[in-house]
C-alpha positions in Angstrom: -23.6 65.7 -15.4 -24.3 62.0 -16.0 -21.8 60.0 -18.2 -23.8 58.6 -21.1 -21.5 55.6 -21.2 -22.7 54.3 -17.8 -24.4 50.9 -17.9 -26.5 48.8 -15.6 -27.0 45.1 -15.0 -30.2 44.4 -13.2 -30.9 40.8 -12.0 -34.6 41.6 -11.5 -35.0 41.5 -15.3 -33.9 37.9 -15.5 -35.8 35.1 -13.6 -33.7 33.1 -11.2 -34.3 30.6 -8.4 -33.0 33.2 -5.9 -35.3 36.1 -7.1 -32.1 38.2 -7.0 -32.7 42.0 -6.9 -29.1 43.2 -7.3 -28.4 46.1 -9.7 -24.9 47.0 -10.7 -24.0 50.3 -12.4 -20.8 51.9 -13.7 -18.8 51.9 -16.8 -19.4 49.0 -19.2 -16.2 47.2 -18.1 -16.8 47.7 -14.4 -20.3 46.4 -14.6 -19.3 43.5 -16.8 -16.6 42.4 -14.4 -18.8 42.7 -11.3 -21.8 41.0 -13.1 -19.7 38.1 -14.2 -18.3 37.7 -10.6 -21.8 37.9 -9.2 -23.1 35.3 -11.8 -20.4 32.9 -10.8 -20.5 33.4 -7.0 -24.2 33.9 -6.5 -25.9 32.0 -9.3 -23.4 29.1 -9.9 -22.5 29.9 -13.5 -19.2 28.9 -14.8 -16.9 31.8 -15.8 -16.3 31.7 -19.6 -16.0 34.0 -22.6 -19.5 33.0 -23.5 -20.9 34.0 -20.1 -19.1 37.4 -20.5 -20.6 38.0 -23.9 -24.1 36.9 -22.7 -23.9 39.3 -19.8 -22.6 42.1 -22.1 -25.7 41.6 -24.2 -27.9 42.1 -21.1 -26.4 45.5 -20.1 -28.7 48.5 -20.4 -27.8 52.2 -20.6 -28.3 53.9 -17.3 -31.0 56.5 -17.4 
């Protein structure tokens, strides 16, 4: 039985210079933590509360 609280962050939905294809799934907090780490290490963003909130807004429910 799938947990309805699972979320995904899919880089393919957001244009980047790297044409990143990473998709992260899990609980909202797991995905948010991993997506922020990925944004900082792979895309050069600066970690900040604003980045966390922006990424939180990008999360989708896993189908």
